[in-house]
C-alpha positions in Angstrom: -23.5 -3.7 -1.7 -20.3 -5.6 -2.5 -17.6 -6.8 -0.1 -15.2 -3.8 -0.9 -17.9 -1.3 0.0 -18.8 -3.2 3.2 -15.2 -3.4 4.2 -14.8 0.3 3.7 -17.8 1.0 6.0 -16.4 -1.4 8.6 -13.1 0.3 8.6 -14.8 3.7 9.0 -16.8 2.4 11.9 -13.5 1.4 13.6 -12.2 4.9 13.1 -15.4 6.5 14.4 -15.3 4.3 17.5 -11.7 5.3 18.0 -12.6 9.0 17.7 -15.2 8.4 20.4 -12.6 6.8 22.7 -14.2 3.3 22.6 -12.4 0.1 23.7 -9.4 -0.5 21.5 -10.3 -4.2 21.1 -13.7 -3.2 19.7 -12.1 -0.8 17.2 -9.6 -3.4 16.1 -12.4 -6.0 15.6 -13.9 -3.8 12.9 -10.6 -3.2 11.2 -9.8 -7.0 11.3 -13.3 -7.8 9.9 -12.7 -5.4 7.0 -9.4 -7.0 6.1 -11.0 -10.5 6.3 -13.7 -9.4 3.8 -11.2 -7.9 1.4 -9.2 -11.2 1.4 -12.2 -13.4 0.5 -11.7 -15.5 -2.6 -15.4 -16.2 -3.2 -18.5 -13.9 -3.5 -19.7 -12.5 -0.2 -23.4 -13.0 -1.2 -22.7 -16.7 -1.6 -21.2 -17.0 1.8 -24.1 -15.2 3.4 -26.7 -17.3 1.5 -25.0 -20.5 2.8 -24.8 -19.1 6.3 -21.0 -19.5 6.4 -20.2 -15.9 7.5 -19.4 -17.1 11.1 -16.7 -19.4 9.7 -14.5 -16.4 8.8 -12.0 -15.7 11.5 -12.6 -12.5 13.4 -16.3 -12.2 12.5 -18.6 -12.8 15.5 -22.3 -12.8 15.8 -22.7 -9.1 16.1 -20.6 -8.4 13.0 -22.4 -11.1 11.1 -25.7 -9.3 11.6 -24.2 -5.9 10.5 -22.5 -7.4 7.4 -25.7 -9.2 6.4 -27.7 -6.0 6.9 -25.3 -4.0 4.7 -25.2 -6.7 2.0 -29.0 -7.1 1.8 -30.2 -3.6 2.3 -27.2 -1.4 1.5 -27.7 0.5 4.8 -26.7 0.1 8.5 -28.6 1.9 11.1 -25.7 1.6 13.6 -23.3 3.2 11.2 -25.7 6.1 10.4 -26.2 6.8 14.1 -22.5 6.6 14.9 -21.6 8.9 12.0 -24.2 11.4 13.2 -22.7 11.5 16.7 -19.3 12.6 15.5 -18.7 16.2 14.4 -18.4 16.4 10.6 -15.1 18.3 10.8 -13.4 15.3 12.3 -13.3 13.7 8.9 -11.4 16.7 7.5 -9.0 16.6 10.4 -8.2 13.0 9.5 -6.9 14.2 6.1 -4.0 16.2 7.8 -0.7 14.2 7.8 0.2 13.1 11.3 -3.2 13.7 12.8 -5.0 10.4 13.7 -8.1 9.5 15.7 -6.3 9.6 19.1 -4.9 13.1 18.5 -8.2 14.3 17.3 -10.0 13.1 20.4 -7.4 14.7 22.7 -7.7 18.0 20.8 -11.5 17.9 21.0 -11.6 17.0 24.7 -9.0 19.5 25.9 -9.3 22.4 23.4 -12.8 21.8 21.8 -11.3 21.5 18.3 -13.9 20.4 15.8 -12.5 21.6 12.4 -9.3 22.3 10.5 -9.7 26.1 11.0 -10.1 25.7 14.8 -7.0 23.4 14.9 -4.9 25.9 12.9 -6.0 28.7 15.2 -5.1 26.6 18.3 -1.6 25.8 16.8 -0.9 29.4 16.0 -1.9 30.4 19.5 0.6 27.9 21.0 -2.2 25.9 22.8 -1.5 22.6 21.1 2.2 22.5 22.2 1.1 22.7 25.9 -1.0 19.5 25.7 0.4 16.2 27.0 1.8 14.0 24.2 2.1 16.9 21.7 4.9 19.5 22.2 6.4 22.2 19.9 7.6 19.8 17.3 4.2 18.1 16.9 2.5 21.5 16.7 4.8 22.6 14.0 4.2 19.4 12.1 0.4 19.9 12.3 0.7 23.4 10.9 2.9 22.1 8.1 0.4 19.4 7.3 -2.4 21.9 7.2 -0.5 24.1 4.8 0.5 21.1 2.7 -3.2 20.0 2.4 -4.2 23.5 1.5 -1.5 24.0 -1.1 -1.3 20.6 -2.9 -3.8 18.2 -4.4 -3.8 14.6 -3.3 -3.8 13.2 -6.9 -1.2 13.8 -9.6 -0.8 13.2 -13.4 1.4 10.4 -14.4 3.6 12.6 -16.5 4.3 14.9 -13.5 5.1 11.9 -11.2 7.5 10.4 -13.8 9.3 13.7 -14.1 9.8 13.9 -10.3 10.6 10.2 -9.8 13.3 9.8 -12.5 16.0 12.0 -10.9 15.5 10.2 -7.5 15.6 6.8 -9.2 18.8 7.9 -11.1 20.4 8.9 -7.8 19.5 5.5 -6.3 21.1 3.8 -9.3 24.3 5.7 -8.6 24.4 4.9 -4.9 27.2 2.3 -4.2 25.1 0.3 -1.7 22.1 -0.1 -4.0 22.0 -3.5 -5.9 18.6 -3.1 -7.6 15.9 -0.4 -7.7 12.6 0.3 -9.4 9.4 2.2 -9.2 6.4 0.3 -7.9 2.7 0.9 -7.3 0.4 2.9 -9.6 3.5 4.6 -11.1 4.9 1.4 -12.4 1.5 0.3 -13.6 1.4 3.6 -15.6 -2.0 4.7 -14.2 -3.0 8.1 -15.7 -3.6 9.5 -12.2 -1.6 8.5 -9.2 -1.7 9.2 -5.4 2.0 9.0 -4.5 5.4 7.6 -5.8 6.4 4.2 -4.6 10.1 3.2 -4.9 11.8 -0.1 -4.1 15.5 -0.9 -3.7 17.6 -3.8 -2.6 20.7 -3.4 -0.5 22.9 -5.0 2.2 23.0 -1.6 3.9 19.4 -0.3 3.9 20.1 2.4 6.6 22.7 4.1 4.3 20.3 4.1 1.4 17.4 5.5 3.4 19.7 8.3 4.8 20.7 9.2 1.2 17.1 9.2 0.0 15.8 11.6 2.7 18.6 14.1 1.9 17.9 14.3 -1.8 17.8 17.9 -3.2 14.1 17.5 -4.2 12.9 16.5 -0.8 10.8 19.3 0.9 10.1 17.5 4.2 10.5 14.1 5.8 7.3 12.6 7.1 8.7 9.3 8.5 12.1 7.6 8.5 13.1 4.1 9.7 15.9 1.7 9.0 14.2 0.2 5.9 11.5 2.6 4.9 11.0 6.3 4.6 8.3 8.7 3.5 9.0 12.2 2.2 7.2 15.1 0.6 8.8 16.3 -2.6 9.1 19.9 -3.7 6.2 19.5 -6.1 3.9 18.3 -3.3 4.0 14.6 -4.3 4.5 12.0 -1.5 7.3 9.5 -2.1 7.9 6.2 -0.2 11.1 4.2 -0.4 11.3 0.6 0.9 14.6 -1.2 1.0 14.7 -5.0 1.1 17.4 -7.7 0.6 18.2 -8.7 -2.9 16.7 -12.1 -2.5 13.4 -10.5 -1.5 13.4 -7.9 -4.3 11.6 -9.7 -7.1 8.8 -10.8 -4.8 8.5 -7.4 -3.1 8.4 -5.7 -6.5 5.5 -8.0 -7.6 3.7 -7.3 -4.3 4.1 -3.6 -4.2 3.3 -3.1 -7.9 0.0 -4.9 -7.7 -3.1 -3.2 -6.5 -5.1 -4.5 -3.6 -7.4 -6.8 -5.6 -4.5 -8.3 -7.5 -2.6 -9.0 -4.4 -5.6 -10.7 -2.8 -5.9 -13.1 -5.7 -2.1 -13.7 -5.8 -2.1 -14.5 -2.1 -5.0 -17.0 -2.5 -3.2 -18.7 -5.4 0.0 -18.9 -3.2 -2.0 -20.5 -0.4 -3.4 -23.0 -2.8 0.1 -24.0 -3.9 1.3 -24.6 -0.4 3.4 -23.0 2.4 6.6 -22.7 0.4 5.1 -20.3 -2.1 3.1 -18.4 0.5 6.3 -17.8 2.5 7.9 -16.4 -0.6 5.2 -13.8 -0.9 5.5 -12.9 2.7 9.2 -12.2 2.4 10.7 -15.4 3.8 14.0 -16.6 2.3 13.0 -18.3 -1.0 14.0 -21.9 -1.7 14.4 -23.6 -5.1 10.9 -25.3 -5.1 9.1 -22.1 -3.9 11.0 -20.0 -6.5 9.8 -22.4 -9.2 6.2 -22.3 -7.9 6.2 -18.5 -7.6 7.7 -18.0 -11.0 5.0 -20.0 -12.6 2.5 -18.1 -10.5 3.8 -14.7 -11.7 4.8 -15.3 -15.3 3.6 -17.8 -17.8 4.2 -16.7 -21.5 1.2 -16.7 -23.8 3.0 -19.0 -26.3 3.6 -21.5 -23.4 -0.1 -21.5 -22.6 -1.0 -22.1 -26.2 1.5 -25.0 -26.6 0.3 -26.5 -23.4 -3.2 -26.8 -24.9 -2.0 -28.2 -28.2 -1.6 -31.8 -29.3 2.0 -33.3 -28.7 2.8 -33.4 -32.4 1.8 -29.7 -32.9 3.9 -28.8 -29.9 6.9 -30.5 -31.3 6.5 -28.8 -34.7 6.1 -25.5 -33.0 9.3 -25.9 -31.1 11.1 -27.1 -34.2 10.0 -24.1 -36.2 10.7 -21.6 -33.5 13.3 -19.1 -34.7 13.9 -17.0 -31.7 13.4 -16.6 -27.9 9.7 -15.8 -28.2 8.9 -17.0 -24.7 11.9 -15.5 -23.0 11.1 -13.5 -19.8 12.2 -9.9 -19.9 15.6 -9.2 -18.6 15.9 -7.3 -15.3 19.6 -6.4 -15.9 19.7 -3.0 -17.6 23.1 -1.3 -17.3 22.1 1.6 -19.5 19.0 3.4 -20.7 16.8 2.3 -17.7 13.7 4.3 -17.2 11.5 5.2 -14.2 9.2 2.3 -14.9 11.9 -0.3 -15.6 13.5 -2.5 -12.9 17.3 -1.9 -12.8 20.1 -4.0 -11.4 23.8 -3.1 -10.8 26.1 -5.4 -12.8 28.9 -7.2 -10.8 32.4 -6.0 -11.4 34.2 -7.7 -14.3 
């Protein structure tokens, strides 16, 4: 069993413990251990063989034994027993937007809810609204989430996502407070199947951009709204997330939110190797000249530059002399016209 599979099981153990009402520190310990394994830059099997698992922050003796058991046998008796002690319907309840482990435990303890069907019946009977910490609004949101899960699939074709994302992106481009905007995530990576639409924008007035985004004509409902981030459900059933950052942070945020989890782990490790300046850039700190130079070389190194770096000095000189065009030029991010959903776009300053 590899580190990703083990991390997934540790995360699930944390959720199962939360469903059972265990100590929050204990549940967080499993979530932290899962993140620590995902961030490893060397093979887990090598670390276990060299007995260095205890050197990883957040992994104590008990977790070491469980991780070793999973890595060597592919099974964990503790996990199997814990999973068997929780009603199977709880896992379906977790798929409903807005329903987390704490809410599921409260619903089970006070109303005996064990499945989606029982939760729906309790909501329609008005029983959920009477519980402490719920209310009429939460009850309505739960019913809405159940209907959404029943109506729409969780995965969508790229062509459908692009068709939905383009009008929203075009509206962001027209917004007077938006400096730059682009798609991100699996949509920008042009995956054939995507889970949701990720959008990124830069602005000096993020709250105004967020307010405009949640009021778009194609928005069916608003799941969450803050000053710099919002999540909505579009009319076609696709979830869309918009994050607004400063213009200085935009290039680095775009690189981070476009990459998948594995890519970002490797990028972070390379940034750590290059020192605090580059690492701070990736974490969103205000970039300096040196860190910008380091991060630029980290993110983009043209193939012809790599080839010339490995060539003898004379060959490099001849190659530069015979070059007839900007072969190594980085792609421009300033596209006043003709920008597409997968292309970063920047507003030109007034002339």
